[in-house]
Every structure is written in C-alpha cells, then in structure tokens.
DOGUKOL-209292 format. One record per atom (N, C-alpha, C, O): x negated, y negated, z. Coordinates in steps of 0.001 Angstrom, whole numbers, plus 500000, padded with zeros to 6 digits. Layout:
XYZ/...
END
This chain:
525245505538502947/524818504737503978/523568504099503440/522666504727502886/523589502569503683/522431501801503226/521199501882504096/521311501980505318/520124501846503543/518788501935504443/518489500535504286/518238500057503179/518504499841505374/518437498388505729/516970498076505894/516406498613506848/516245497255505071/514812496877505302/514750495467505788/514452494489505102/515088495481507133/515361494258507810/514010493471507821/514060492272507546/512962493973508078/511752493149508304/511533492362507007/511336491150507101/511555493015505675/511251492445504554/512272491539504160/511991490514503540/513496491856504488/514756490695504266/514232489406505019/514153488301504483/513885489685506326/513597488623507155/512587487737506646/512639486524506848/511598488339505942/510362487694505348/510643487135504207/510053486066504050/511373487477503288/512088486922502039/512826485702502428/512681484679501759/513700485734503584/514428484614503887/513516483408504270/513684482240503920/512422483957505131/511688482774505663/510798482107504486/510320480984504648/510595482850503286/509679482107502334/510532481566501098/509996481262500033/511913481473501330/512670480707500426/512245479549500185/511811478879501122/512268478997498789/512058477616498517/510803476834499236/510738475682499664/509798477931499208/508354477287499808/507485476853498785/506282476673498974/508162476647497506/507271476018496328/506341477002495831/505505476498495081/506196478453496038/505305479209495541/506222480371495157/507306480613495688/505609481106494101/506267482397493525/506002483536494561/504889483735495047/506989484184494824/506977485209495659/506681486631494943/507438487009494049/505675487342495306/505182488301494331/505396489577495109/504593489747496026/506328490524494929/506646491562495632/505968492769495177/506423493270494149/504994493327495721/504298494609495187/504537495919495918/505144496132496967/503901496744495089/504095498137495839/504152499301494878/504369499062493690/503997500388495244/504099501654494440/505487501721493923/506446501166494460/505532502441492838/506878502362491787/507682503379492844/507205504235493590/509058502982492643/509926503666493356/510023503569495020/510704504317495721/509288502611495426/509429502358496907/510505501424497329/510610501148498524/511442500832496311/512443500020496768/512390498626496483/513162497839497031/511424498229495564/511116496862495505/512481496085494788/512946495015495181/512940496809493765/513915496207492990/515072496162493748/515769495148493751/515398497303494492/516650497225495428/516479496161496521/517341495331496811/515440496259497015/515222495136498133/515591493713497573/516221492909498260/515197493456496374/515161492040495879/516634491775495286/517329490812495608/516996492754494390/518235492507493657/519499493028494173/520539492925493522/519446493575495304/520531494128496119/520480493651497458/521358492852497785/519601493993498320/519649493621499608/519541492234499919/520358491747500700/518464491394499315/518089490175499470/519255489330498697/519675488302499228/519694489699497637/520700488980496900/521963488974497675/522661487964497587/522372489993498450/523669490197499157/523505489321500323/524433488580500646/522382489343500995/522094488693502142/522336487038501780/523059486314502464/521665486633500692/521950485030500222/523401484707499924/523871483595500168/524138485746499367/525721485479498985/526345485280500237/527048484302500493/526027486442501222/526635486205502496/526508484817503194/527315484341503993/525248484204502711/525044483043503380/525601481613502590/525386480475503008/526248481905501540/526969481036500916/526422480629499315/526951479745498642/525409481354498922/524816481217497571/525857481807496572/526320482930496772/526205481103495563/527308481598494585/526515482677493801/525286482727493743/527406483559493191/526881484738492512/526260484283491216/525393484997490712/526657483058490578/525968482653489384/524786481934489408/524349481314488439/524177482013490667/522938481305491117/521744482097490768/520634481618490997/521884483425490163/520904484271490235/520576484597488694/521413484929487854/519104484426488474/518881484902486803/517917486114487010/516779485980487460/518493487361486626/517830488529486985/517374489302485613/518176489445484690/516223489721485554/515608490232484344/514854491630484854/514071491508485797/515020492724484374/514249493914484581/513417494244483407/513915494799482427/512153493919483470/511186494173482050/511025495629481723/510502495965480660/511506496606482703/511160497898482400/512472498563481797/512530499789481698/513476497786481414/514666498285480607/514380497932479090/513938496884478619/514749499075478476/514782498892477136/515473497610476474/515074496985475492/516482497400477169/517275496098476579/516508494987476802/516737494019476077/515591494888477694/514790493692477780/513377493657477424/512559492927477984/513098494521476414/511708494481476042/511489493192475287/510420492599475434/512173492846474703/512034491383473840/511403490467474938/510562489669474525/511668490463476205/511422489444477119/510007489667477797/509534488834478571/509318490924477434/508159491065477700/507051490015477054/505975489723477576/507501489581475953/506838488356475248/506985487179476224/508107486769476521/505944486669476691/506013485531477748/506825484365477261/507633483814478009/506580483884475721/507406482902475187/508856483004475312/509654482152475704/509097484439474829/510740484538474880/511245484775476409/512375484438476763/510415485313477180/510627485122478745/511140483711479127/512233483372479579/510029482978478814/510240481472479188/511560480653478746/512303480034479508/511678480775477453/512893480344476798/514200480926477344/515150480172477554/514275482132477562/515235482648478070/515781482158479540/516977481989479778/514858481982480368/514933481433481596/515501479918481747/516411479491482458/514667479274480853/514885477795480509/516685477748480130/517528477071480718/516871478567479126/518139478447478708/519083478809479798/520001477997479916/519103479759480582/519968480367481704/520140479152482953/521161478980483618/518964478437483060/519029477520484188/519005475984483880/518408475124484528/519811475805482706/520025474533482214/520686473330483009/520663472169482601/521234473715484105/522023472824484876/521162472334485855/521066472966486908/520353471048485641/519184470572486310/519676470348487976/518805470415488844/520975470106488320/521241469609489778/521887470807490342/522606470683491333/521660472140489707/521924473495490489/520606474256490944/519555474228490302/520767474820491927/519426475785492238/519846477106491907/520971477589492036/518658477706491403/518866479112490983/517840479881491710/516888479293492223/517990481294491793/516974482250492074/516577483100491077/517302484048490777/515319482867490400/514773483771489372/513946484992489843/512866484897490426/514613486225489505/514353487260489817/513725488339488668/514505488999487981/512363488458488524/511926489362487477/511344490626487785/510358490630488523/511744491582487391/511226492945487971/510111493413486765/510162493235485548/509128494053487572/507903494699486844/507250493594485715/507090493821484516/506930492378486417/506387491543485657/505152491823484933/504799491123483983/504467492852485364/503056493282484828/503172493872483419/502156494047482746/504492494208482921/504825494628481556/504859493336480582/505064493533479384/504724492418480915/504505491113480219/503294491127479439/502263491211480106/503178491070478282/501809490991477827/501417489679477170/502269488795477088/500320489506476744/499839488026476438/499905487888474978/499532488804474246/500408486677474483/500379486351473001/499515485376472569/499115484621473455/499139485191471525/498414484111470906/499165482617471066/500339482461470730/498484481730471523/498908480306471574/498800479663470276/497703479194469970/499726479576469507/499541479074468259/499686477551468242/499680476955467165/499822476869469473/499781475468469368/498328475004469608/498206473802469846/497069475846469584/495770475333470013/494909475887468897/494939477071468561/494128474947468333/493276475205467331/491932475922467864/491118475401468625/491859477239467307/490932478123467948/489564477657467716/488783477852468648/489086477051466609/487875476349466306/487372475240467308/486169474983467339/488259474577468125/488045473677468976/487840474151470404/487488473324471245/488051475541470772/487953475884472122/486460476633472216/486051477527471476/485825476064473242/484546476719473639/484643478199474075/485716478632474496/483600478945473989/483652480245474366/483959480541475616/484663481524475848/483517479802476545/483890479930478030/485244479573478346/485628479834479487/486105478977477477/487437478706477633/488478479595476777/489631479199476606/488028480769476268/488931481501475286/490120482030475840/490984482422475056/490326482116477168/491716482477477625/492606481593477283/493790481890477126/492067480238477106/493351479029476573/494059479646475315/495169479250474959/493397480596474681/494003480878473307/495195481785473450/495849482080472449/495557482309474811/496754482973474962/497809482224476044/497612481303476837/498833482899475780/500001482764476707/500307483897477441/500616484948476878/500236483755478955/500403484903479804/501661484700480637/502271483637480525/502055485573481399/503163485418482353/502822484489483281/503698483727483689/501555484400483747/501173483448484641/501369482037484268/501701481189485097/501161481777482994/501594480420482525/502872480345482622/503209479362483282/503996481164482124/505277481143482389/505645480632483911/506387479679484148/505071481343484767/505480481221486347/504962479931486816/505605479220487589/503704479594486316/503371478319486978/504106477127486331/504169476080486975/504613477198485222/505508476163484711/506866476297485472/507299475273486000/507559477420485579/508790477624486405/508633476882487724/509474476090488149/507410477217488392/507430476881489734/507276475317489924/507415474799491032/506989474612488811/507096473023488663/508366472497488770/508541471323489096/509438473400488481/510839472702488510/511583473046489827/511818474179490247/511904471884490393/512328471969491976/513613472783492170/514098473083493262/514168473145490787/515731473619491304/515461475232490994/516469475939490974/514160475873490749/513900477170490773/513276477717491809/512324477136492331/513766479022492292/512990479551493383/512619481065492789/513533481859492568/511320481397492558/510753482333491726/510483483678492472/509845483635493524/510921484833491998/510652486045492665/510293486927491721/511047487015490752/509041487813491764/508696488869490738/508344489948491579/507951489804492736/508501491148490935/508020492540491437/506887492999490664/506883492624489491/505988493677491022/505039494305490224/504387495672490887/504173495855492086/504123496598489780/503647497907490616/502120498174490038/501684499293489765/501381496916489901/499837497221489507/499114496173490200/499137495010489796/498442496557491280/497715495539492062/496569494744491310/496219493645491740/496056495237490319/494945494501489607/495528493340488768/494948492265488614/496689493646488258/497130492631487478/498014491413488395/498393490358487885/498220491742489649/499143490850490375/498291490485491683/497647489436491702/498292491118492472/497764490578494037/496250490062494066/495882489142494796/495420490756493193/493965490417493010/493895489178492290/492816488586492325/494896488649491609/494626487456490876/495512486400491196/495653485451490424/496250486499492495/497086485448492754/496493484028493094/497097482995492803/495372484044493678/494644482748493937/494219481992492658/494452480798492469/493523482869491734/493195482480490499/494071481892489551/493868480769489090/495009482585489249/496198482545488343/497212481693488581/497730480967487733/497592481786490052/498704480930490348/498336479633491273/499090478975491989/496990479480491038/496305478042491606/496684477859493166/496799476729493641/496870479006493926/497238479179495338/498522478868495471/498932478398496532/499264479066494510/500757478801494629/501550480218494520/502639480252493945/501052481225495011/501591482522494812/501449483120496298/500518482782497029/502404483999496674/502183484663498010/502618486155497722/503654486439497121/501813486978498162/502129488421497910/502961488962499095/502664488602500234/504063489872498863/504444490482500047/504606491942499464/505335492267498527/503673492855500304/503509494086500018/504593494906500415/504958494758501581/505249495813499655/506329496854500250/505836498160500075/505245498632499103/506199498755501290/505533500174501517/506767501183501580/507847500648501831/506766502414501411/507616503262501505/508219503358503027/507503502896503916/509179503790503305/509710503569504596/509004504027505696/508635505201505745/508739503117506719/507905503652507985/508880504644508619/510047504867508299/508062505250509693/508827506117510527/509979505693511135/511010506366511141/509823504237511829/510833503606512441/512223503435511592/513355503570512058/511899503125510310/513089502984509465/513555504292509140/514748504439508873/512795505231509128/513334506581508744/514136507211509864/515188507820509668/513513507009511189/514324507441512187/515431506864512351/516346507645512612/515803505393512279/516858504829512463/517919505092511357/519106504870511592/517536505524510253/518624505873509232/518857507128509468/520047507441509492/517796508253509718/518261509625509843/519212510127510904/519936511109510740/519160509310512128/520185509814513343/519662511176513829/520316511905514574/518476511462513371/517815512683513919/517072512563515395/516556511497515731/517054513574516141/516281513397517140/514843513225516940/514225513743516010/514282512405517935/512969511880517429/511790512794516901/510984512524516011/511890514008517711/510877515014517205/510951515631516171/509955516028515565/512470515865515690/513055516428514319/512571515322513382/511813515607512455/512954514155513579/512610513137512568/511219513218512249/510826513279511084/510340513220513400/508763513239512846/508399514316511900/507707514180510891/508982515481512372/508818516583511378/509179516419509940/508413516596508993/510343516087509886/510715515697508460/510104514474507759/509994514474506533/509693513400508528/508783512546507859/507512512862507564/507092512362506520/506838513484508120/505570514066507982/505476515002506951/504403515038506350/506484515868506569/506674516738505387/507243515919504180/506594516047503142/508259515158504132/508737514453502823/508278513075502919/508076512647501783/508022512176503852/507422510838503835/508726509807503809/509808510099504319/508513508854503293/509441507724503160/509956507140501957/510542506059501988/509746507885500739/510193507237499489/511801507035499593/512470508003499957/512295506087499354/513604505937499570/514736506897498956/515748507160499605/514530507355497796/515274508308497394/515260509745497608/516134510576497357/513941509903498192/513774511317498601/514476511571500190/514954512623500616/514357510177500932/515030510197502244/516499510290502104/517143510937502930/517107509652501055/518605509774500862/519180511037500431/520342511389500631/518097511821499705/518331513061499394/518535514103500645/517547514182501375/519660514915501009/519931515706501980/519250516969501905/518766517402502950/519101517789500597/518708518970500457/517389518964500378/516819518138499665/516705519899501108/515074519820501048/514412520394499673/513315520091499205/515277521213499207/514572521575497833/514505520479496961/513536520245496238/515702519692497034/515746518665495976/514728517583496341/514122516971495461/514531517334497744/513473516383498003/512394516502497558/511821515516497093/511724517908497575/510529518412496884/510393518276495475/509402517867494868/511481518657495012/511643518609493389/511516517000493017/510809516656492070/512169516128493737/512153514848493343/510661514213493502/510102513561492620/510148514496494701/508701513938494845/507619514493493764/506771513778493230/507775515773493549/506850516457492538/507140515659490987/506262515272490216/508411515565490825/508710514793489475/508040513385489357/507521512901488351/508172512789490703/507594511327490521/506003511510490173/505529510755489325/505264512367490722/503883512383490318/503779512631488937/503081511912488222/504518513742488437/504280514109487073/504750513287486016/504105513066484991/505868512839486266/506767512183485271/506757510485485316/507177509765484410/506177510031486589/506091508527486810/504611508233486856/504038507671485923/504051508594487875/502613507812488294/501620508494487526/500755507708487140/501447509588487192/500400510068486266/500573509488484728/499679508979484053/501770509666484397/502269509124482876/501914507765482913/501275507336481952/502239506910483945/501928505411483966/500418505203483671/499980504502482759/499720505872484521/498145505558484445/497519506045483186/496558505434482720/497995507090482611/497338507699481371/497806506714480433/496954506297479648/499183506165480323/499527505280479316/498739503722479295/498326503018478374/498755503579480709/497987502023480839/496769502067480543/496309501018480091/495946503101480663/494531503068480566/494090503899479424/492895504144479258/495038504356478607/494911504877477396/493805506176477532/492834506330476792/494168507006478583/493399508470478775/493812509381477970/494965509253477560/493183510307477606/493323511391476834/494394512322477283/495268512806476563/494206512536478695/495184513358479243/495090513251480915/494303512447481415/495758513925481572/495641513661482946/494910514709483920/495024514753485145/494138515540483102/493692516770483829/492673516455484825/492729517078485885/491621515469484635/490614515075485538/491412514180486650/491158514368487839/492388513198486249/492948512509487174/493836513310488137/493985512969489310/494353514265487655/495189515167488347/494322516100489586/494718516422490706/493148516352488986/492212517074489909/491583516236491029/491322516676492148/491359514927490590/491036513891491550/492074513671492451/491664513486493597/493499513623492291/494484513451493055/494456514519494105/494505514342495322/494371515636493467/494280516919494397/492887516985495470/492941517579496547/491880516404495068/490835516389495737/491166515293496908/490989515631498079/491585514152496638/491700513160497680/492996513664498668/493025513325499851/494001514458498099/495061514913498820/494467515900499814/494814515801500991/493727516710499501/493138517634500331/492172517322501306/491792518187502095/491736516170501328/490551515456502042/491081514379502782/490289513533503198/492345514260503027/492683512978503779/491910512649505165/491863513421506122/491348511444505107/490731511329506484/489167511811506608/488437511782507599/488880512287505207/487265512632505212/486352511589504363/486670511029503314/485351511495504958/484518510474504297/483944511034502975/483434512154502930/484041510227501908/483559510540500496/483297509353499744/483354508192500150/482956509835498421/482492508789497527/482377509474496131/482391510700496029/482255508583494987/482554508813493691/481821510352493484/482393511339493020/480463510289493935/479569511348493587/480261512740494135/480486513691493386/480531512733495373/481208513882495986/482458514330495472/482663515542495423/483503513356495000/484579513667494252/484094514110492875/484689515078492402/483397513724492360/482983514336491079/482486515648491011/482600516305489976/481901516125492107/481573517510492292/482748518409492679/482816519588492331/483654517796493405/484779518716493762/485648518866492545/486164519940492237/485804517653491806/486667517420490632/485956518829489433/486607519592488719/484720518755489577/483911519876488496/484175521073489080/484315521958488236/484307521464490287/484479522692490830/486037523165490460/486344524293490073/486665522393490603/488157522539490307/488469522915488842/489304523778488568/487741522211487878/487930522053486519/487064523002485803/487319523323484642/486001523487486475/484797524208485830/484148523365484670/483760523980483677/484019522127484724/483314521226483929/482893520034484684/483482519729485720/481890519329484218/481315518221484875/482094517003484598/482655516955483503/482218516043485382/482735514851485327/481911513732485872/481469513812487018/481690512740485150/480664511777485633/481130510825486923/482303510588487215/480095510392487545/480446509508488841/481413508287488302/482501507970488782/480729507672487164/481365506393486676/482955506606486294/483803505734486486/483211507832485752/484582508248485384/485609508305486742/486757507867486826/484837508960487717/485628508965489036/485955507772489774/486959507546490449/484883506989489527/485092505417490114/486076504824489521/487002504385490204/486072504683488041/487077504235487549/488589504796487809/489550504037487936/488665505977487863/489805506678488189/490365506268489692/491566506110489908/489379506122490666/489768505747491907/490345504408491820/491455504267492332/489843503489491314/490286502106490924/491747502007490453/492530501162490887/492085503037489430/493375503124488937/494334503494489960/495385502875490123/493947504604490724/494932505293491904/495021504144492735/496116504055493290/494240503268492986/494369502132494199/495232501006493452/496010500304494098/495092500882492276/495907499741491568/497139500121491330/497919499198491099/497669501451491308/498714501721491247/499470502094492417/500604502574492427/498592501777493587/499224501847495006/499388503172495499/499997503300496561/498912504274494863/498897505600495326/498147506091496510/498555506960497281/496818505347496603/495876505683497679/495571504033497968/495783503059497245/494932504139499451/494383503103499872/493042503422500447/492912504566500884/491928502535500532/490608503193500759/490470502255502105/491027501176502306/489551502988502990/489296502123504248/487584502237504241/486983503302504103/487044501122504392/485655501114504469/484999501418505973/485614501175507012/483729501955505932/483200502048507251/482651500792507890/482037500046507127/482756500446509085/482326499335509820/481420499624510926/481808500310511871/480284499166510873/479338499257512005/479822498538513224/479679497322513102/480303498873514257/480880498147515385/479909497395516086/480217496358516673/478717497859516066/477725497182516993/476969496226516108/476648495091516463/476693496777514887/476083495975513971/476650494902513146/476040494053512497/478146495106513298/478958493976512644/478720493911511131/478856492849510523/478381494996510558/478442495207509023/479098496324508464/479505497271509136/479224496203507011/479943497306506456/478965498363505857/477870497943505481/479236499647505733/478569500624505005/479273500639503621/480492500770503512/478329500481502449/479166500521501179/479082501677500528/479692501769499463/478392502689500973/478147504089500108/479302505036500277/479593505861499411/479930504907501367/481129506036501620/482206505351502364/482046504357503072/483414506025502122/484639505509502777/485510506582502783/485163507713502441/486840506235503223/487997507168503309/489076506739502392/489208505598501951/489857507781502137/491023507375501343/492335507996501927/492401509165502307/493267507198501959/494701507542502682/495839507469501601/495951506447500925/496712508571501423/497862508536500663/498725507442501312/498846507248502522/499417506626500114/500570505760500505/501693506296501265/502331505635502083/501972507839500890/503022508343501392/502753509738501619/502060510313500779/503225510446502711/502895511743503020/503711512757502042/503276513788501528/504905512237501933/505661513349501100/505124513171499648/505241514193498971/504656512284499124/503835512391497802/502620513190497885/502262513982497013/501987512943498993/500648513647498957/500894515232499101/500305516082498431/501775515461499998/502299516924500199/502874517742498921/502680518932498672/503675516748498131/504182517113496752/503264517583495884/503372518632495248/502217516701495842/501017517124494871/500304518355495367/499811519076494499/500185518675496517/499531520072496916/500653521211496856/500371522325497297/501939520952496312/502747522095496449/503281522247497997/503871523298498248/503138521369498965/503547521517500259/502478522585501172/502680523173502234/501385522556500354/500263523350501215/499419522520501931/499506521292501928/498501523251502623/497382522321503505/498100521499504370/497802520314504218/498991521723505273/499673521085506332/498856520863507475/499379521096508565/497500520397507449/496771520213508515/497308518964509367/497160517850508863/497881519065510537/498655518288511351/497701516926511713/498171515793511608/496470517147512099/495573516263512495/495381515115511481/495334513920511773/495265515709510111/494969514846508966/496145513977508415/496083512926507777/497302514734508855/498575513885508250/498995512927509481/499746511967509306/498542513210510533/498743512081511698/497976510812511589/498312509653511832/496721511385511110/495755510110510861/496442509303509965/496827508165510235/496628509951508752/497155509206507472/498404508337507950/498498507166507582/499350508917508764/500564508434509021/500327507105509907/501085506135509881/499084507214510746/498715505985511651/498396504887510723/498915503773510793/497451505276509782/496789504267509065/497824503523508083/497647502354507741/498886504272507672/499920503639506606/500672502518507881/500927501353507576/500891502930508952/501693502347509912/500899500957510127/501478499871510099/499758501079510307/498894499960510587/498993498914509567/499251497738509827/498746499459508216/498823498501507208/500214497984506816/500311496876506289/501329498768507060/502651498106507120/502791497009508143/503552496068507918/502208497071509075/502264495989510037/501348494749509944/501286493828510758/500647494897508797/499906493743508292/498470493560508531/497892492567508088/497853494481509221/496560494442509698/495409494870508825/495623495765508008/494355494394508900/493194494969508152/492530496021509017/492238495935510210/492350497040508174/491918498417509221/490775498930508319/490783499064507095/489710499207509276/488527499840508986/488283501203509776/488878501543510799/487317501899509122/486800503117509981/485681502599510679/484775502023510077/485682502791512123/484646502397512777/483360503497513005/483516504717513038/482178502858513140/480922503698513280/480293503221514546/480148501999514565/479916503799515518/479350503552516622/477788504216516760/477630505416516984/476792503378516614/475650504056516822/475187504152518248/475374503219519029/474559505318518618/474144505577520022/472812506150520050/472577507113519320/471810505620520891/470538506245520996/470750507393522037/471350507130523080/470290508634521802/470411509743522561/469074510522522573/468353510491521576/468751511174523606/467665512346523790/468298513546523202/469209514094523823/467884514021522018/468387515464521761/466909516125521376/466022515623520686/466934517372522025/465730518192521797/464398517469522086/463394517624521391/464471516620523230/463411516033523687/462928514876522852/461852514340523117/463634514497521919/463434513352521254/464574512328521001/465757512576520772/463992511191521087/465250510019520931/465729509830519432/465001509563518476/466879509991519422/467720509893517969/468768508997517857/469603508996518762/468884508279516978/470071507347516755/471324508159516098/471353508434514898/472242508473516915/473302509344516267/474590508285515942/474724507197516502/475381508761515060/476586507987514772/477828508771515130/478008509918514720/478726508088515948/480143508602516318/481300507715515604/481143506523515340/482306508338515368/483217507617514545/484517507358515383/484968508196516165/485157505970515129/486467505654515623/487381505679514563/487119505098513510/488450506305514736/489307506435513523/489575505120512796/489349504878511610/490079504347513688/490337502929513036/489981501811514023/490132501901515242/489516500795513397/489122499377513968/490166498394513297/490109498083512107/491036497979514101/492189497370513657/491714495629514011/491412495178515116/491768494943512797/491478493596513038/492599492664513150/493404492615512220/492776491765514391/493787490805514738/493424489734514938/493325489385516114/493113488873513961/492475487564514306/491131487632514674/490450488258513861/490446487125515774/489045487379516227/489035488555517293/488009488924517864/490436489163517521/490396490318518411/490244491787517415/490543491869516224/489804492663518116/490063493926517644/490672494990518668/490718494867519892/491117496031517922/491690497183518589/491300498333518144/491340498538516931/490828499350519055/490062500550518523/491068501535518783/491663501531519861/491362502555517705/492330503467517804/491787504872517469/491045505002516495/492079505785518131/491618507022518025/492836508213517769/493704508396518621/492796508878516686/494026509820516457/493631511087517101/492515511495516778/494311511808517954/493866513171518627/495099513891518708/496044513223519128/495344515153518396/496375516072518739/496807516172520160/497969516203520566/495578516224520943/495710516290522562/494226515945522994/493245515809522264/494323515832524457/493147515690525219/493306516672526502/492863516310527591/493907517837526352/494107518736527373/492907519182528234/493106519530529398/491723519185527725/490633519545528545/489706518356528688/489775517417527895/488795518386529741/487868517266529900/486883517341528727/486381516278528362/486558518444528111/485618518340527079/486305517640525702/485705516984524852/487424517902525728/488270517579524558/488541515692524800/488516514854523899/488727515500525928/488934513984526304/487558513372526069/487531512330525415/486503513844526481/485178513243526259/484796513102524877/484207512108524453/485195514292524028/484884514061522812/485639513010522061/485123512356521155/486893512863522468/487818511856521648/487551510446522118/488034509525521459/486825510184523199/486725508882523814/485288508523523858/485012507389524249/484480509205523566/482849508921523631/482503507751522871/481773506886523356/483053507655521536/482504506421520659/483521505309521360/483008504191521409/484485505371521757/485186504301522362/484422503586523569/484409502367523739/483831504463524324/483019504207525585/481719503323525255/481141502663526118/481341503381523972/480176503107523545/480084501827522501/479131501565521768/481271501132522623/481364499842521646/480676498677522069/480413497749521305/480330498712523471/479644497705524248/480495496438524128/479963495342523948/481878496601524233/482868495288524184/483936495693525053/484089496819525525/484776494529525252/486034494879526129/487302494860525190/488331494456525731/487371495171524095/488655495219523227/489441496363523466/488871497401523801/490702496326523339/491550497346523732/491367498654523031/491206498639521810/491376499672523624/491085501160523198/492363501930523471/492974501874524538/492756502730522307/493924503585522286/493623504798521685/493016504909520620/494058505735522388/494185507187521948/495677507664521631/496521507891522497/495856507775520328/497363508086519993/497446509900520022/496736510591519292/498153510298520715/498525511897520690/499556512193520129/500512511429519998/499481513607519634/500770514091518930/501943514406519983/501697515144520937/503000513942519837/503996514040520493/504638512827521036/504383511773520453/505535512795522192/506020511596522555/505845511186524019/506738510749524744/504485511401524369/504167511085525749/504175509711525942/503771508993525028/504638509143527168/504649507965527548/503308507271527722/502329508006527854/503152506099527736/501832505490527870/501218505672529263/501927505520530258/500125505943529348/499182505905530424/497849505503530250/497289505714529175/497223504900531267/495906504327531350/494885505107532176/495143505413533341/493726505436531590/492575506046532508/491892505241533244/492011504032533047/491099505686534170/490067504877534928/489299503798534366/488957502778534965/489009504153532960/488055503458532116/488834502501531308/488260501900530400/490062502305531543/490906501427530622/491470501837529375/492125501094528644/491164503205529114/491764503634527661/492951503874527809/493307504430528848/493848503543526866/495363503803526737/495515505011526006/494803505291525041/496581505856526516/496981506915525630/498490507009525688/499223506924526674/498804507210524376/500128507270524071/500605508248523026/499893508602522086/501786508654523219/502100509565522004/502602508918520744/503182507832520733/502326509705519603/502487509207518471/503900508563518126/504032507660517300/504883509099518812/506357508702518443/506500507469518974/506913506546518272/506193507303520219/506498505660520833/505503504688520185/505832503504520107/504305505094519712/503549504206519223/503855503965517810/503253503029517285/504656504618517120/505109504177515822/506577503481515864/507143502998514883/507056503521517125/508397502888517324/508321501459518100/509234500634518149/506993501341518714/507061500168519515/505546499456519209/504810499852518305/505307498648519868/504100497801519583/503140497829521027/503414497277522092/502027498592520721/500981498864521845/499818498168521490/498781498392522115/499850497210520410/498566496815519966/498462495197520574/497411494672520942/499542494681520582/499333493142521005/500182492956522348/500151491833522851/500850493838522902/501690493480524182/501064494452525308/501502494428526458/
END
C-alpha cells in the first residue's frame, strides 16, 4: 500500500513552471526522493506528461559521483535536454553533495579579494543557468539546511522556493494505518512517522530500523561532513536533548550535561557548533522564547524538539516515555508542518509574594504566528481539577490581548469553550482537524 503525501503533491503541482528552482529539504529518509521521483512523477504522467520528459540524477549514488562536479552536472543536463521545443522536468537528488570547483575561465590576478567567490563554480551557478532556459522546470532535494534553505535568497537571487518535507504527520499515519484513533496515537508516539518505519509491520524491526538510522546515517553524516574525530560528544548531546524535550536550555547547560554523561569537560563553543550541525541536518528544531507583552525575544535560552518521536525514542532505547513531553513535541512538529512560525511564550505578571511585589514569568507552550494574528496553545494531559485548570490557563488569562487561546488535552475530547473563551480540545481531533483558523 502506498503512503500518499497529498499535501506535498498538491504543493508541487501548484509550483510547476513558476520560473523558480523548487528546493525540497528535510531530514534524510523522510521520503523526499520518493515524493519527487515516484509520487510527483506519477502524477505528472497521469496528467499527460511523457515519460521521456524527465531528467533524473541521484548524486548520492556511486554511479553518479562524477556529476557531483558542477561542470559535469551542467554538461550532462544540457546534453539530455537538447530538444529546445520540448519541455523537461529536471530532478536532482541530494544536490548538497555537489562540490565547488575552480573556474578556469577567470584570471585570478584580476579578481579583487571581496569577489573571490567568482573563482569557483558551484551548483548554484548551474541551477541559476538552467533556470534561464524556458523549457526546463528544476527540482532538487537536499538534506542540509545550511547549504540550501539558508542560502536561497542569496544564491538563487530570489528565484528559489523551499518546500520543507517532514516525516509523516499523525493524520497521514492514521489514514495509512487503518487503526483505531487511540491505537494509532500510541503507535505514532512510540515509533513516529519515518516512512520506512511506518511501512514495517514488526515492532522489533521498526525499533531496529530507527536505531540504525541514527548510528549508520545521521551520526555518520555529521561526523564526515564536519570532519569530527568521533561521535562521542555528539551522541551524548543528542541523548541530552532527547531526554529534555520541551525543557529550556542553552549551550552551557548542555555542555554540563554532556560532561556528566562522558565524565569529561566539553566547551560551550563546541556544543553550540554541534547544535547547529543537528539543526542543519533537520534532526532537531529550536524554538525561541518570546515575551508576549514586551513583544521581544529572549536570546539566552530556548527549547529543542526532535523532528520525529520515533527517532527520539530510538536514540534513548525507548526509555523515558514521559507522555507530556512527547505530546508537546508532537504538537510542535504538527504546527511546523502546517507552515507556522512557532515560539515559546513568556508572560510576565506582577504579583504580591511574601508581602513583596515581584515580577514573575509564566510560560505558554506555543505562540503560533498566523500573519498579524497569534494563537496561544497550551499542552496539558488533563485539567481534571480546578487547581490543574488554573495552573494550565493562568498564563493565557494574562496575555492582555484577545487572540485565540487553546488548551490541547490528551485523548479524543470534543471541543468545548469555558466562560473565559478558552478552547479545550483533545489532541487527536486537534491533529486531524484545524482549530487554529476556523
């Protein structure tokens, strides 16, 4: 049975022949290549595009190593698309593996120091040239954000558009699994949404596959890309992040945690670099703290969330199954998948404590930015007592604005609204429907 990624296919169909290179990014093994070269291609063929209109190259294959040279990549594509009155779809997998080469057509002595980049040919040069050809529609996939999404505006001269691909959402998983909603949620919170893990029926094999991804793919990729001596500190950092999902942290705190795990010190600078590596590989996403009333960001501390719960659990050998943390991580990933910018909210409240006036900080799990509007979301297992309800909603009642406020509860509870206008809904319907804009 095929896992249909309908939203992404619809998005790709909308962006055909828009004059821009479509840059499909996301963690390795999340299904980027299958989406592009199988599902999208099949959709186009069903719509009448001939099979010989596709030029496909996977740069991570040994047989295509020569095309990592941008000059050879360019020559090959030009050779394959020689019929000028015929339209071609050019699809290149793992474009970040293409390396820069010396531009032999330029006299180095004539190039000023500030323009030294001109001395090299990169895949950006190749793609910019190909985009100028009206009979070519260009698509590339990549698994490193620093090489791709962060450089789109600069290197593609505003002619690139990123399509971020995530592991399967709960809704995609539920529709494929045919399980009851509650059973599907338990499976999803344990093994996540990596496509091949979802397709595997045996739970032991799921776990083995996910653990292998970390050891044989992600850790190995980062060690090789950044020329690290080993993955000992990196692995300890991933363990620390995975154990503290949804907790406020910074490089110094994580360096202390890693040092306790390894019984040796690690510098804050090293940890900061490793955090960047993990984000660039799409393994983790960071959420900044936002002062709701002051309308400014705190830069000293933030939260990290795993891109996939199954990968997070596998790294910890499926221990530490704190449901509240898993649910919070799952909600964060869902909000990112829907295309929202998401922050961690901080609400400052002046209170009388022990006879003294103090400014206290209270947290809102997520501040979701929707244009000029915001939605505040609190993740809670339950609000079964008045004390628990007050605890979960206190920050929401002190934002001093009228934006929508939602408390997402564990389970499948139907939506209800209290006398103060706060919306309560179970996590299952929240993940399957839209409660943010409707």
